[in-house]
C-alpha angles and dihedrals in degrees: 000000000000092000091053093048090048090049092051091046092051091046092051091048090050094048090048089052092050090050090051093048090048092048090050094047094047102040110018110019124096093241133086100023131071114196120226109265094222107125089187087073091070111039119156122341146267095071120195115218126185113213126189107168139035093347089068084075109090093211091056092048090051092051094047107034098021091233144052101262090224092268121213126179113262140175128213110205127212094026136091130198115250115181107302097348148047127258125198111246126158115235093022128102138189124223120216145122133288111222125195110208140167125238098271089048089050091051089052088051088051091052093046091050090041092234110216093015107055103359141029122214111225137175119251138171114236124216091267089052094254112147110226140162119251131188114234124185114258114249094206141014091249114126092229119116132222116230101203139004 
């Protein structure tokens, strides 16, 4: 019985280690992702970013940007959430958080969202008229970028 419990514990520890390595490789490591070289995407901080999905979770934000991003409730009018992205739809609105981040944190968010691969980062106006970045799911694999949503 003790050998079986030890075997299960070792297997669980090994699996947890593999998950941690995979997480680092995919989201934090220097391999497997090449950031877009467009410096115009960064400008002067602070950068306002509207988040509506997993980045609303404080634990996820701490893992990705290594900080909280000073979150404030925010609303994006004229859009609804559909799966992992936003869709324009008059009369709808999406609730989320507005983060204020510096340039290294914005670059980490770009890596997490796979800017230019899975998501585009576009400018939007929030309900309170704040202009912010938001990540939207890419519709195609083309390297072209959208400028506004």
